[in-house]
Backbone bond lengths (Angstrom), bond angles and torsions (degrees), N, CA, C in turn:
res aa  C-N    CA-C-N  psi(-1)  N-CA   C-N-CA  omega(-1)  CA-C   N-CA-C  phi
1 X - - - 1.468 - - 1.522 110.95 -
2 X 1.338 117.72 141.03 1.445 121.05 179.49 1.508 111.23 -65.58
3 X 1.342 117.02 167.71 1.451 121.94 -179.61 1.505 111.37 -60.97
4 X 1.359 115.13 140.81 1.443 119.78 179.72 1.505 111.59 -63.39
5 X 1.315 117.89 -46.66 1.455 123.33 171.28 1.534 114.19 67.32
6 X 1.316 119.09 21.59 1.452 119.41 -177.76 1.538 109.47 -158.86
7 X 1.310 116.42 136.92 1.469 122.14 175.82 1.530 108.42 -103.53
8 X 1.338 118.36 125.12 1.470 119.96 176.53 1.513 109.64 -68.12
9 X 1.337 117.41 137.04 1.440 121.01 -179.42 1.523 111.38 -86.68
10 X 1.333 116.18 142.37 1.464 123.94 178.77 1.549 110.88 51.09
11 X 1.314 117.07 44.82 1.448 121.20 -174.01 1.515 112.16 -60.04
12 X 1.321 118.02 -47.89 1.490 121.27 -178.19 1.506 109.50 -65.25
13 X 1.334 117.56 -41.05 1.442 120.71 -178.48 1.516 112.64 -66.67
14 X 1.317 117.54 -39.21 1.483 122.84 175.02 1.521 109.87 -59.78
15 X 1.310 115.96 -46.39 1.454 119.77 -178.12 1.522 111.60 -65.03
16 X 1.318 115.00 -38.83 1.487 119.98 178.36 1.525 110.56 -65.13
17 X 1.331 117.28 -44.20 1.445 119.95 -176.25 1.549 112.40 -70.48
18 X 1.320 115.71 -37.67 1.474 118.73 -176.40 1.559 112.30 -85.00
19 X 1.314 116.00 -27.49 1.483 120.86 178.21 1.511 112.86 42.83
20 X 1.336 119.24 55.01 1.484 120.23 179.85 1.517 110.55 -64.89
21 X 1.348 115.38 141.61 1.473 121.13 -175.01 1.515 109.37 -123.73
22 X 1.336 117.40 158.18 1.448 122.18 -179.53 1.539 112.43 -52.54
23 X 1.323 115.56 134.20 1.450 121.36 175.62 1.546 113.94 85.32
24 X 1.320 118.37 -3.02 1.443 118.17 -177.72 1.522 111.79 -80.84
25 X 1.329 115.08 168.23 1.447 123.24 175.29 1.504 108.39 -105.05
26 X 1.312 117.28 125.20 1.471 122.99 -179.08 1.505 108.93 -119.55
27 X 1.333 114.92 144.80 1.457 123.81 177.59 1.514 109.07 -123.11
28 X 1.334 116.24 118.66 1.456 121.16 174.90 1.536 105.61 -112.47
29 X 1.332 115.10 105.00 1.457 121.83 -173.35 1.517 114.35 -78.79
30 X 1.344 116.17 -12.73 1.463 119.07 -179.50 1.536 105.92 -139.30
31 X 1.319 114.97 70.30 1.459 121.84 -168.91 1.513 113.70 -61.39
32 X 1.329 118.35 -33.36 1.446 120.06 -179.55 1.509 112.06 57.00
33 X 1.321 116.47 -129.49 1.471 121.69 178.40 1.537 112.61 -89.90
34 X 1.341 116.59 6.17 1.442 120.23 172.70 1.515 116.17 86.59
35 X 1.311 117.97 16.93 1.479 121.01 -179.79 1.507 113.32 -62.64
36 X 1.303 116.06 -57.21 1.496 119.55 179.12 1.545 109.85 -69.67
37 X 1.327 116.62 -34.30 1.468 120.53 -179.94 1.536 111.90 -61.38
38 X 1.344 115.50 -40.73 1.457 118.31 178.22 1.535 111.55 -62.10
39 X 1.323 117.43 -42.84 1.433 120.96 179.77 1.554 109.31 -58.61
40 X 1.324 115.53 -45.70 1.478 119.18 179.48 1.523 111.25 -65.52
41 X 1.343 115.58 -42.26 1.472 120.41 -176.75 1.524 110.69 -60.50
42 X 1.311 117.63 -39.28 1.473 121.91 -179.29 1.521 110.06 -65.67
43 X 1.316 117.23 -32.46 1.470 121.29 -179.01 1.548 112.80 -79.77
44 X 1.318 117.51 -40.23 1.470 119.80 -177.37 1.522 112.08 -80.93
45 X 1.347 116.66 -21.94 1.458 122.04 171.46 1.520 115.55 64.58
46 X 1.341 115.91 -171.63 1.473 120.69 -175.11 1.492 115.77 -65.66
47 X 1.321 118.82 -17.41 1.453 121.18 177.40 1.541 112.31 -89.47
48 X 1.333 116.55 -3.44 1.448 120.98 -179.09 1.486 112.97 -97.46
49 X 1.312 115.46 171.61 1.466 123.15 177.89 1.508 109.59 -126.30
50 X 1.336 115.19 134.40 1.494 119.75 -179.10 1.555 106.87 -123.99
51 X 1.313 114.74 119.00 1.496 121.02 175.35 1.503 106.41 -98.46
52 X 1.342 115.85 124.45 1.444 122.99 179.10 1.518 110.81 -111.74
53 X 1.324 116.04 128.93 1.463 120.15 175.13 1.504 109.25 -126.67
54 X 1.340 116.47 149.20 1.424 121.29 172.48 1.499 110.43 -167.27
55 X 1.338 116.93 148.83 1.463 120.77 177.56 1.499 112.73 -76.65
56 X 1.337 115.53 -23.60 1.468 120.85 -178.57 1.520 108.07 -92.62
57 X 1.340 115.14 107.28 1.489 119.97 -175.94 1.522 112.25 -60.00
58 X 1.340 118.68 -36.64 1.442 121.76 -179.97 1.498 112.42 -65.78
59 X 1.341 117.23 -45.32 1.450 120.37 179.20 1.562 110.62 -68.56
60 X 1.310 117.80 -35.41 1.436 120.59 178.15 1.533 110.47 -60.66
61 X 1.335 117.21 -46.85 1.459 121.95 -179.63 1.529 109.67 -63.48
62 X 1.315 116.58 -38.40 1.475 119.60 -180.00 1.530 109.76 -66.25
63 X 1.355 116.45 -44.85 1.452 118.83 -178.82 1.539 112.59 -64.60
64 X 1.329 116.83 -39.70 1.479 119.35 177.33 1.526 112.15 -63.35
65 X 1.364 116.33 -41.46 1.442 120.65 178.30 1.527 109.31 -64.28
66 X 1.327 116.53 -42.27 1.479 121.00 179.38 1.513 111.73 -58.35
67 X 1.320 118.26 -44.33 1.435 121.04 -178.56 1.538 111.88 -70.54
68 X 1.311 115.79 -39.68 1.454 119.72 -177.99 1.524 110.81 -69.19
69 X 1.347 118.67 -18.68 1.451 123.16 -179.55 1.531 112.21 -83.93
70 X 1.337 116.60 -4.90 1.469 119.79 178.35 1.533 111.25 -66.04
71 X 1.324 118.07 155.94 1.479 119.51 179.67 1.514 113.80 -58.77
72 X 1.341 116.63 -38.80 1.450 121.44 179.20 1.518 110.50 -134.23
73 X 1.319 116.36 73.63 1.451 120.25 -175.11 1.509 112.82 -72.75
74 X 1.359 116.41 152.12 1.455 119.48 170.45 1.544 109.46 -77.11
75 X 1.302 116.15 175.55 1.466 119.90 167.88 1.528 107.45 -64.64
76 X 1.329 116.87 130.58 1.473 120.18 -177.06 1.521 108.57 -115.27
77 X 1.324 114.73 130.30 1.452 121.33 176.80 1.521 109.12 -124.85
78 X 1.367 116.00 100.31 1.465 119.45 178.88 1.512 111.73 -85.99
79 X 1.338 117.91 137.20 1.447 122.49 -179.92 1.510 107.49 -133.87
80 X 1.335 118.47 119.88 1.447 121.65 177.29 1.534 109.01 -81.19
81 X 1.319 115.46 119.12 1.448 118.04 178.01 1.513 112.29 159.76
82 X 1.317 115.95 -172.20 1.441 123.62 -174.72 1.549 110.01 -87.83
83 X 1.322 114.91 138.43 1.483 119.64 -177.09 1.492 112.26 -65.65
84 X 1.320 119.59 -12.60 1.479 119.55 177.46 1.529 111.53 -74.78
85 X 1.343 116.03 0.99 1.470 119.70 174.01 1.516 111.64 -95.45
86 X 1.325 117.31 20.07 1.447 121.21 -173.21 1.541 112.55 -54.45
87 X 1.323 116.82 -43.76 1.464 119.93 -176.78 1.534 111.14 -60.62
88 X 1.340 117.15 -50.68 1.477 120.63 -175.98 1.537 110.03 -67.26
89 X 1.338 118.42 -36.52 1.450 122.03 -179.31 1.522 110.23 -64.79
90 X 1.325 118.10 -49.83 1.464 120.59 -177.31 1.526 111.73 -69.47
91 X 1.319 115.89 -38.00 1.465 119.52 179.82 1.521 110.40 -67.24
92 X 1.322 118.01 -39.26 1.462 120.07 178.16 1.528 113.25 -66.16
93 X 1.311 116.39 -27.34 1.439 121.33 177.88 1.539 114.11 -90.91
94 X 1.330 114.74 -4.14 1.489 120.45 -178.15 1.539 111.50 63.98
95 X 1.331 115.71 39.44 1.460 119.95 -177.62 1.505 111.99 -113.45
96 X 1.371 114.38 156.29 1.468 120.95 174.18 1.518 106.00 -125.39
97 X 1.311 116.99 121.64 1.454 121.15 -172.26 1.530 110.53 -81.77
98 X 1.324 117.33 132.96 1.438 124.10 169.97 1.544 112.73 -95.13
99 X 1.322 114.33 -25.02 1.443 122.03 -177.41 1.534 108.95 -135.29
100 X 1.347 117.07 129.17 1.448 121.47 178.50 1.510 108.20 -129.04
101 X 1.335 116.47 127.36 1.452 121.63 -177.17 1.528 110.12 -129.57
102 X 1.353 116.23 137.65 1.461 120.72 173.27 1.532 108.39 -141.09
103 X 1.327 116.06 116.15 1.458 123.12 176.12 1.520 106.57 -102.18
104 X 1.336 115.65 108.16 1.451 121.18 -172.07 1.523 114.75 -80.29
105 X 1.297 116.30 3.72 1.457 120.28 175.43 1.499 110.26 -81.44
106 X 1.321 115.99 -169.53 1.465 120.06 175.64 1.490 108.40 -130.64
107 X 1.335 115.84 159.51 1.448 121.51 -173.63 1.522 111.29 -71.83
108 X 1.331 115.95 143.85 1.452 120.25 176.69 1.504 112.93 -57.47
109 X 1.385 115.98 -32.54 1.459 118.33 178.45 1.515 111.95 -63.97
110 X 1.344 117.56 -28.57 1.457 120.41 176.20 1.527 110.67 -71.36
111 X 1.316 115.04 -44.20 1.472 119.37 -179.00 1.519 110.63 -68.04
112 X 1.308 118.13 -35.51 1.467 122.01 -174.69 1.547 113.73 -81.70
113 X 1.337 116.94 -10.13 1.460 121.01 -179.78 1.514 109.03 -91.97
114 X 1.302 121.41 109.02 1.468 122.44 -177.63 1.531 113.22 -58.15
115 X 1.325 116.48 -28.42 1.452 121.15 -178.09 1.515 113.61 -68.21
116 X 1.363 115.99 -17.62 1.477 118.38 179.76 1.505 112.03 -82.91
117 X 1.328 118.94 -21.39 1.461 121.91 174.81 1.508 115.99 81.13
118 X 1.313 116.86 17.49 1.498 120.11 -178.23 1.527 111.44 -87.37
119 X 1.311 117.65 -24.42 1.490 120.71 -171.20 1.507 113.09 -100.92
120 X 1.320 114.54 135.94 1.475 119.32 178.65 1.515 112.40 -88.89
121 X 1.355 116.63 -8.88 1.472 118.82 -177.97 1.527 113.43 -81.36
122 X 1.359 115.75 -21.13 1.494 119.62 -175.56 1.501 109.35 -123.36
123 X 1.342 115.65 159.87 1.451 122.48 -179.59 1.518 110.03 -82.48
124 X 1.326 115.94 128.93 1.469 120.40 178.13 1.502 110.04 -166.03
125 X 1.330 117.61 171.53 1.440 121.61 178.31 1.527 112.02 -69.48
126 X 1.301 117.41 150.75 1.460 121.97 178.71 1.507 109.04 -81.57
127 X 1.338 116.92 76.74 1.441 122.61 -176.12 1.542 111.01 -101.09
128 X 1.326 116.97 -76.16 1.461 124.17 176.79 1.501 116.20 70.19
129 X 1.325 118.85 9.03 1.444 119.50 179.40 1.532 110.56 -83.70
130 X 1.321 116.50 131.52 1.460 118.65 173.92 1.507 111.82 -72.44
131 X 1.354 115.43 -34.99 1.456 121.06 173.29 1.528 107.85 -109.07
132 X 1.317 115.44 103.32 1.473 120.70 -175.05 1.497 112.79 -76.31
133 X 1.336 118.48 1.66 1.457 120.62 -178.67 1.548 111.46 -89.48
134 X 1.316 116.96 -6.60 1.463 117.13 -175.60 1.521 110.88 -159.93
135 X 1.318 116.04 163.54 1.449 122.76 170.97 1.528 111.49 87.56
136 X 1.348 116.14 160.69 1.457 121.56 179.32 1.507 110.96 -72.92
137 X 1.332 116.04 148.27 1.458 122.07 174.69 1.521 110.20 -82.11
138 X 1.345 116.68 170.53 1.458 119.67 175.65 1.536 109.85 -61.69
139 X 1.328 117.61 -38.20 1.461 121.00 177.95 1.505 111.05 -59.48
140 X 1.319 117.77 -45.19 1.453 120.91 179.47 1.556 111.29 -64.67
141 X 1.304 115.30 -39.95 1.458 120.53 177.76 1.521 111.12 -61.48
142 X 1.323 115.25 -49.53 1.465 121.50 178.47 1.526 112.38 -63.00
143 X 1.296 115.37 -30.64 1.463 119.13 -177.11 1.507 113.03 -71.13
144 X 1.319 119.64 -19.28 1.451 120.55 -176.10 1.514 114.86 -117.22
145 X 1.335 117.76 -4.18 1.463 120.09 -177.04 1.512 112.63 -81.59
146 X 1.317 115.75 142.23 1.458 120.89 172.16 1.541 108.09 -78.13
147 X 1.313 114.47 159.36 1.460 119.55 -176.91 1.521 111.88 -58.98
148 X 1.344 117.13 -42.19 1.478 120.14 -179.94 1.508 111.98 -66.11
149 X 1.311 117.51 -37.31 1.484 120.22 176.90 1.522 111.07 -65.86
150 X 1.302 116.34 -40.91 1.461 119.57 -179.61 1.508 110.94 -67.70
151 X 1.334 117.09 -39.41 1.452 120.50 177.80 1.506 111.01 -62.30
152 X 1.333 117.40 -43.26 1.468 121.72 179.10 1.521 110.74 -62.31
153 X 1.354 115.51 -42.40 1.459 121.21 -179.23 1.545 110.60 -61.64
154 X 1.325 116.50 -47.20 1.448 119.83 -178.83 1.526 112.49 -66.49
155 X 1.357 115.13 -35.30 1.462 119.91 178.77 1.513 112.27 -71.69
156 X 1.322 116.54 -46.79 1.449 121.75 -173.83 1.532 112.54 -76.02
157 X 1.340 117.61 -44.20 1.463 121.10 -176.70 1.535 112.17 -92.95
158 X 1.321 117.91 -29.75 1.433 120.14 178.67 1.485 114.51 -99.13
159 X 1.351 115.84 -14.39 1.453 121.68 177.52 1.524 111.02 56.14
160 X 1.353 116.61 39.75 1.437 120.44 -178.79 1.523 109.06 -99.88
161 X 1.370 117.09 122.39 1.467 117.93 -176.98 1.516 114.93 -66.89
162 X 1.319 117.37 -14.43 1.473 120.79 179.84 1.510 111.21 -100.64
163 X 1.345 115.95 27.96 1.499 121.68 -173.56 1.542 110.12 -57.59
164 X 1.312 119.96 -42.63 1.471 121.29 -176.50 1.501 109.91 -64.83
165 X 1.326 116.52 -45.92 1.444 119.78 -178.42 1.550 110.61 -66.27
166 X 1.322 116.58 -36.33 1.497 120.55 178.76 1.500 110.28 -66.39
167 X 1.337 116.24 -45.18 1.477 119.19 179.42 1.523 111.76 -59.61
168 X 1.301 116.72 -42.48 1.455 120.12 178.83 1.522 111.04 -60.11
169 X 1.341 117.08 -42.87 1.451 120.55 -178.14 1.523 111.85 -69.56
170 X 1.342 116.60 -34.45 1.470 119.43 177.54 1.513 110.77 -67.95
171 X 1.330 116.22 -44.12 1.484 119.82 -179.22 1.517 109.73 -64.95
172 X 1.328 118.03 -37.99 1.466 120.89 176.09 1.495 110.85 -59.36
173 X 1.347 114.70 -44.42 1.475 120.15 -179.21 1.529 110.23 -65.24
174 X 1.309 115.89 -38.72 1.465 120.45 177.69 1.518 111.14 -62.94
175 X 1.341 114.89 -45.65 1.472 119.27 -177.80 1.512 111.70 -65.27
176 X 1.320 116.38 -24.58 1.470 120.66 178.36 1.526 111.23 -82.17
177 X 1.368 115.78 -6.14 1.459 119.22 -179.39 1.495 113.31 82.65
178 X 1.342 117.47 15.34 1.481 118.78 -174.26 1.497 112.96 -115.52
179 X 1.328 119.04 35.20 1.474 120.97 179.39 1.547 109.01 -119.95
180 X 1.321 113.98 78.03 1.449 119.36 -175.84 1.544 113.37 -122.41
181 X 1.320 117.37 -22.89 1.471 120.46 -173.83 1.535 110.67 -128.97
182 X 1.325 114.42 170.00 1.464 119.16 178.49 1.533 109.90 -63.84
183 X 1.309 117.88 -34.69 1.476 118.58 178.13 1.514 112.61 -68.42
184 X 1.326 116.70 -35.24 1.472 120.29 173.71 1.557 111.27 -58.08
185 X 1.320 113.69 -45.32 1.465 116.88 179.70 1.513 113.29 -69.22
186 X 1.319 115.33 -42.85 1.485 119.38 178.22 1.498 112.62 -60.66
187 X 1.313 116.98 -41.73 1.487 120.94 179.06 1.516 112.31 -65.42
188 X 1.311 115.97 -35.36 1.467 120.50 178.46 1.548 109.41 -64.21
189 X 1.334 115.65 -42.90 1.447 119.21 179.98 1.523 112.18 -66.60
190 X 1.314 115.40 -44.43 1.488 120.14 177.87 1.543 109.21 -58.40
191 X 1.309 115.26 -42.88 1.490 118.53 178.52 1.519 111.41 -60.32
192 X 1.348 116.32 -39.24 1.457 119.60 178.97 1.539 111.86 -65.04
193 X 1.308 117.04 -36.12 1.458 121.11 178.57 1.507 112.11 -69.18
194 X 1.316 116.80 -29.79 1.470 120.07 -178.14 1.519 111.84 61.27
195 X 1.348 114.77 -135.83 1.479 120.03 -177.90 1.531 111.89 -63.59
196 X 1.347 117.05 -22.44 1.459 119.76 -178.81 1.550 111.33 -66.73
197 X 1.323 116.75 -20.67 1.466 119.84 -178.51 1.498 111.31 -59.84
198 X 1.340 118.35 -34.15 1.463 119.88 -178.94 1.510 112.12 -76.19
199 X 1.337 117.73 -19.14 1.439 122.76 -178.71 1.521 113.21 -95.01
200 X 1.302 115.88 -13.61 1.475 120.97 -174.12 1.540 111.19 -66.99
201 X 1.360 115.44 134.95 1.475 120.07 -179.56 1.492 111.03 -68.10
202 X 1.333 118.54 -33.35 1.451 122.66 176.26 1.503 107.64 -117.92
203 X 1.322 117.54 164.21 1.453 120.81 178.57 1.520 110.28 -56.53
204 X 1.304 121.03 134.98 1.437 122.47 -178.43 1.533 116.08 -54.18
205 X 1.366 115.83 -29.27 1.477 119.14 -177.91 1.510 112.56 -82.96
206 X 1.324 119.81 -6.10 1.463 121.56 -175.07 1.520 112.88 -54.07
207 X 1.322 116.24 -50.70 1.471 118.98 -174.01 1.526 111.90 -73.02
208 X 1.315 116.81 -35.17 1.466 118.80 178.43 1.504 111.86 -66.72
209 X 1.337 117.91 -41.52 1.455 120.38 176.83 1.540 110.56 -64.29
210 X 1.324 117.87 -39.87 1.454 120.97 -179.70 1.535 109.62 -63.84
211 X 1.332 116.26 -43.97 1.454 120.70 -177.94 1.533 110.41 -62.34
212 X 1.323 116.50 -42.77 1.482 120.25 -179.83 1.533 110.10 -66.57
213 X 1.352 117.06 -41.80 1.457 118.86 -179.86 1.542 110.95 -62.39
214 X 1.344 117.53 -41.32 1.437 121.31 177.13 1.514 112.23 -62.40
215 X 1.296 115.60 -40.42 1.468 121.01 -179.25 1.519 111.73 -70.45
216 X 1.348 116.01 -46.00 1.489 119.89 -178.93 1.538 110.54 -57.74
217 X 1.331 115.76 -40.34 1.453 120.46 -174.57 1.513 115.34 -96.13
218 X 1.343 117.59 0.08 1.419 121.34 -179.51 1.494 114.24 55.99
219 X 1.327 115.34 41.93 1.475 121.37 -169.11 1.545 112.78 -66.31
220 X 1.314 117.67 -41.87 1.457 117.59 -178.11 1.546 111.33 -70.30
221 X 1.332 117.84 -36.15 1.451 119.59 175.92 1.515 110.58 -64.46
222 X 1.317 117.88 -40.77 1.441 121.60 177.69 1.506 111.74 -60.69
223 X 1.323 117.82 -44.98 1.461 123.03 179.29 1.542 110.11 -62.17
224 X 1.332 116.96 -45.49 1.451 118.52 -178.27 1.526 111.44 -66.45
225 X 1.321 117.95 -37.20 1.479 121.07 176.26 1.535 110.44 -65.30
226 X 1.327 115.96 -40.29 1.449 122.62 178.24 1.493 110.45 -61.33
227 X 1.316 117.52 -48.96 1.456 123.61 179.64 1.522 111.22 -63.14
228 X 1.326 115.77 -39.46 1.482 119.83 178.76 1.517 110.29 -63.09
229 X 1.314 118.72 -45.07 1.456 121.40 178.74 1.520 112.11 -65.42
230 X 1.308 115.73 -39.63 1.492 119.99 177.41 1.551 108.95 -63.13
231 X 1.335 116.75 -41.98 1.466 120.77 179.94 1.543 110.73 -60.09
232 X 1.331 115.67 -45.78 1.473 118.78 -179.54 1.530 110.79 -64.09
233 X 1.342 116.00 -40.45 1.467 118.88 177.76 1.509 113.20 -66.19
234 X 1.349 115.65 -37.56 1.504 120.52 179.72 1.522 107.79 -65.17
235 X 1.353 116.69 -41.39 1.465 120.49 179.27 1.538 110.19 -62.18
236 X 1.322 117.89 -43.43 1.467 121.72 179.88 1.529 110.00 -65.36
237 X 1.315 116.92 -42.98 1.468 121.21 -179.09 1.534 110.26 -64.96
238 X 1.326 115.80 -40.76 1.472 119.38 -178.61 1.497 112.51 -67.92
239 X 1.334 117.42 -30.43 1.446 122.83 -176.32 1.511 113.84 -86.54
240 X 1.321 117.61 -14.92 1.430 121.35 174.87 1.514 117.71 116.91
241 X 1.343 119.00 -34.96 1.483 118.92 -179.84 1.537 111.33 -62.17
242 X 1.298 114.19 159.22 1.490 118.81 179.98 1.527 108.89 -60.49
243 X 1.311 115.58 140.60 1.454 122.67 -179.98 1.506 107.39 -140.57
244 X 1.346 115.58 159.74 1.480 119.01 173.52 1.514 112.46 -81.53
245 X 1.316 116.54 2.40 1.478 122.04 177.06 1.521 108.46 -121.52
246 X 1.307 115.43 125.62 1.457 120.72 -173.48 1.524 113.41 -76.96
247 X 1.336 117.81 145.22 1.448 121.05 166.87 1.544 107.41 -62.39
248 X 1.287 117.13 132.40 1.479 120.70 -174.84 1.515 112.22 88.87
249 X 1.352 116.62 -4.21 1.443 120.17 177.04 1.521 113.24 -65.66
250 X 1.325 116.93 149.72 1.455 120.81 -179.08 1.533 109.38 -113.60
251 X 1.299 113.89 137.69 1.491 121.41 178.79 1.511 107.87 -119.96
252 X 1.314 118.72 129.84 1.437 123.67 176.03 1.504 110.47 -129.21
253 X 1.340 115.73 134.69 1.492 120.14 179.10 1.527 106.96 -130.74
254 X 1.325 113.99 126.33 1.446 124.03 -179.02 1.505 108.91 -106.63
255 X 1.323 118.07 109.95 1.476 121.47 -175.31 1.526 111.10 -112.30
256 X 1.310 114.37 161.09 1.463 121.73 -178.29 1.525 112.15 -131.94
257 X 1.309 116.61 11.49 1.455 121.74 -176.68 1.517 107.62 -140.24
258 X 1.333 118.27 142.74 1.460 122.07 -175.54 1.513 110.63 -61.32
259 X 1.341 119.39 -37.39 1.433 121.67 -179.90 1.541 112.31 -66.96
260 X 1.338 115.97 -37.60 1.464 120.13 176.00 1.520 109.81 -65.48
261 X 1.305 117.28 -46.87 1.473 120.06 -179.44 1.508 111.25 -63.06
262 X 1.324 117.50 -38.28 1.459 120.72 -178.94 1.516 110.97 -64.53
263 X 1.349 116.31 -43.14 1.483 119.74 178.11 1.522 110.41 -63.15
264 X 1.290 117.17 -42.02 1.463 119.80 179.99 1.509 112.37 -66.25
265 X 1.325 115.61 -42.63 1.466 120.25 179.47 1.527 110.45 -61.47
266 X 1.341 117.79 -44.91 1.448 121.18 -179.85 1.514 111.48 -64.00
267 X 1.314 118.07 -42.10 1.452 122.14 -179.00 1.526 111.22 -63.37
268 X 1.304 116.81 -49.61 1.450 120.80 -179.06 1.550 111.20 -61.76
269 X 1.349 115.44 -41.88 1.470 118.38 179.02 1.525 110.52 -64.22
270 X 1.361 117.42 -37.55 1.468 119.46 -179.21 1.529 109.41 -68.26
271 X 1.353 117.07 -41.13 1.461 118.22 177.62 1.506 112.28 -59.19
272 X 1.342 115.42 -38.51 1.470 120.36 179.20 1.532 111.09 -67.68
273 X 1.332 116.73 -40.96 1.466 119.31 177.36 1.545 111.96 -61.63
274 X 1.348 115.52 -35.22 1.456 121.52 -178.29 1.534 110.97 -78.44
275 X 1.314 116.26 -9.25 1.478 119.56 -178.11 1.521 113.41 81.36
276 X 1.356 117.69 17.63 1.459 120.60 -178.62 1.502 112.49 -91.37
277 X 1.333 117.43 -19.98 1.468 120.78 -172.37 1.530 110.61 -155.78
278 X 1.300 113.66 164.06 1.464 121.90 171.27 1.495 108.74 -121.60
279 X 1.310 117.90 131.88 1.455 120.01 178.28 1.544 110.62 -72.79
280 X 1.310 114.15 124.30 1.441 119.73 176.06 1.540 111.41 -74.13
281 X 1.349 114.05 -34.58 1.430 122.15 179.18 1.528 109.00 -114.79
282 X 1.324 116.54 111.36 1.463 119.72 177.35 1.539 110.10 -71.72
283 X 1.336 114.65 -36.99 1.462 121.32 171.94 1.519 108.89 -121.27
284 X 1.300 120.07 151.09 1.465 120.09 -176.91 1.525 112.68 -65.04
285 X 1.327 115.00 142.37 1.481 119.44 170.82 1.506 107.50 -77.90
286 X 1.339 114.67 142.37 1.467 122.17 178.38 1.511 109.09 -127.07
287 X 1.314 115.20 163.74 1.488 120.14 -178.34 1.516 110.48 -71.09
288 X 1.309 114.98 145.91 1.432 122.66 176.04 1.531 110.67 -69.30
289 X 1.314 116.08 163.72 1.455 119.74 177.50 1.543 111.37 -58.18
290 X 1.336 113.91 -37.51 1.460 118.73 -180.00 1.512 111.19 -65.46
291 X 1.335 116.49 -45.11 1.487 119.71 179.71 1.521 109.90 -65.05
292 X 1.317 117.69 -41.07 1.464 119.14 178.91 1.512 111.79 -62.89
293 X 1.310 116.66 -33.92 1.454 120.33 176.90 1.517 112.01 -68.63
294 X 1.357 114.04 -45.53 1.469 119.81 -177.84 1.523 113.21 -74.75
295 X 1.331 116.51 -29.43 1.474 122.95 -177.28 1.545 109.14 -138.20
296 X 1.321 116.19 85.74 1.459 119.87 -175.68 1.531 114.56 -55.78
297 X 1.342 117.69 -23.54 1.455 121.49 178.91 1.507 113.02 -70.04
298 X 1.332 116.29 -8.55 1.480 119.12 178.24 1.513 113.69 -86.20
299 X 1.345 117.25 -6.94 1.462 120.16 -171.28 1.510 114.06 -60.62
300 X 1.307 117.92 -34.88 1.485 118.87 -177.71 1.523 112.62 -98.79
301 X 1.317 118.23 7.06 1.454 122.23 -176.17 1.521 113.12 -71.15
302 X 1.325 117.28 138.47 1.449 122.41 174.34 1.560 108.42 -136.33
303 X 1.315 115.03 127.67 1.429 119.83 -176.85 1.526 109.57 -110.51
304 X 1.312 117.04 127.94 1.494 122.39 175.11 1.518 107.16 -125.35
305 X 1.335 115.72 146.84 1.452 120.53 -177.67 1.533 110.51 -144.59
306 X 1.317 116.43 150.12 1.435 122.91 177.90 1.496 111.40 -141.16
307 X 1.351 117.18 153.34 1.478 122.38 176.92 1.512 108.28 -113.54
308 X 1.323 115.79 132.65 1.480 121.98 -179.80 1.531 108.98 -76.78
309 X 1.340 115.93 133.87 1.454 119.97 -176.63 1.513 111.54 -123.75
310 X 1.331 117.12 160.30 1.465 119.45 167.95 1.521 106.44 -73.91
311 X 1.268 117.35 152.71 1.475 121.22 -172.72 1.505 112.02 -56.46
312 X 1.344 114.25 131.96 1.483 119.71 178.32 1.515 109.28 -93.72
313 X 1.316 115.71 131.62 1.464 119.14 179.68 1.520 112.62 -64.77
314 X 1.367 114.32 -30.56 1.466 117.80 -174.51 1.520 111.52 -107.48
315 X 1.353 116.26 30.59 1.449 119.37 178.97 1.483 111.11 -56.45
316 X 1.299 118.81 131.27 1.453 123.01 -178.75 1.521 109.63 -129.32
317 X 1.300 114.82 168.70 1.465 119.71 -177.05 1.515 110.69 -62.68
318 X 1.352 113.06 139.42 1.485 118.97 178.01 1.509 107.24 -119.91
319 X 1.318 116.23 148.38 1.477 119.62 -178.70 1.456 112.73 -81.54
């Protein structure tokens, strides 16, 4: 098997929150290189079932092979696609999930491969698609956006205060015919920052690249659809009818962006107010100083988890 090339973030905390048990059914909607999936697989054992999903077909195949190579693997069902299809996938398999996991980050192997276009440090095509079999690339997106649209995208999804200046520089670079690679884009952003680039705590292009990746892959829409389907299933489970989500099931979402964390926080709080769930984490779990030192990509990670409940008669508002 090829090198794993990726460290799962908050591994111990994820395992603690999800508490997978022998014989259970687990769903990992963003399997990546299989780091969190392996932890769950070892807990649910040969009598359990593990559904793996990922937009990256190569990583999905790697993760499935990794799990099947365990001494006592569970039944493994790999599905290439978006995790917001959780309802149709589980229903088509006749399964009820006890454990649901979504890691909203991306694999280090994707970031480290220049051909994927995620990294601003290396030269590569402006692709940024998690699923390279479909959808527009970052280059195609940038090629048709108006300056105002691009500025709004960088400000809203990248939360960069210099979004207007950056958009102007990118459009100028495009008009000059020089916006073809990751380095072209990175240099345009650095130019927009000017002298501030030397003072910036992170590379000036960090937020712009993140905003484009989120837009190219529709990541916030996918998360909101995922949370909506989970909410419907939690309501059904709490009320008694059969659902693809088990009463007592645990849901964990690992986010790396404030907008992702905000959506997750609101959804879990709403489920609790409705009496469908109890939040396992009142505040998000974050990486320890040691983990942040060993794995810098864990610095922005926030983990939230909830447990699905049968409806409580005395459900009251939760903050």
